[in-house]
N, C-alpha and C positions, 0 to 999 in steps of 0.2 A: 453251549447255546448254538442253535442251529439257525441258518439263514436261507430264506427261500429266494432264488434268483429267477427272474423272468427272462428268458432268451428267445431268440429267433422271432423277432417282431411280435413278441407277446403271446406266441402260440405254444411255447414250451416252458416247463417249470423245472428247476433243480433245487435239491435241498442240500446245502453245504454244512458239513458238521465240523468246521473249523473254528479256532478261537478267533473272535471278532475284536479287532482293535478299532476303537472310535477316534483315535489321535491321528488325523491326516494332515498334520502341518509340521513343518520344521525338520529337524534331524531324523526324528522317527519315521517320517514318510520316506525320506531319502534313503535310509537303511532298508525299509521294506521294499522300495522300488528296485534297489540294486540288487537284493536277494531274488526278487521275482524275475528280473531281466536275466540274471545269471542262469537260473533255472531253466527259463525259457530257451535261451540260446544254446545251452550246453546239452539240453535234451535232444536226442537224435530221433527223427521221425522214420519210421519203416517204409512208409510209402510216400511218394512225391505227389502232391496234390495241386492240379491246375484249376483254377477258377476262371469262369467266363460269365458273360451275360450280366454284367454289373454286380458279380459276386454271388449271384443266386444259383449257379450251376457249378458243382465241383466234380472233377474227374480224377481218378487215380491213374497216374502215369503207367504203372506196371500193368493194369488191366486194359489199357487202350491199345488198339491194333496199330501196327505200324503201317504207314503208308509206302508202299513200293511203287516207284515210279521209275521209268526208264528215261534215258537222257533223250532230249528231243533231237531229232535229225535235221530238222529244218525250222527256221525262224524268220519272222517278218522284221525289217528294219525300216523305219521311217526317214524319208529323206525330203529335202526341200521344205523345211519349216514345218514338217509334219503332215504335208498335203499329199505325199505319195508313199506307198509301201513297196519294198522289194523283198522277195523271198531269196533267202540264201541257205546254203547247205553247211551244216556244222559237222566237222569231222572229229 
């Protein structure tokens, strides 16, 4: 028996060809949940995914460019309860 899953806010459909068990209570569900959790945790992902913007944007870490920044040579420090700034050199 196949099952049609609606995903991504109702814009995408999947057809799953797995055996469907309608018993979602008690020990049967606990066994299913432990098998599913173990398979998800033990599976390794090839790429690291970073999500942002409330989970709507996904970026792969391997494809993103690294930010190259040099060390700052000077910095401002606030003094007198935040009312004045002093510029200092950092070695």
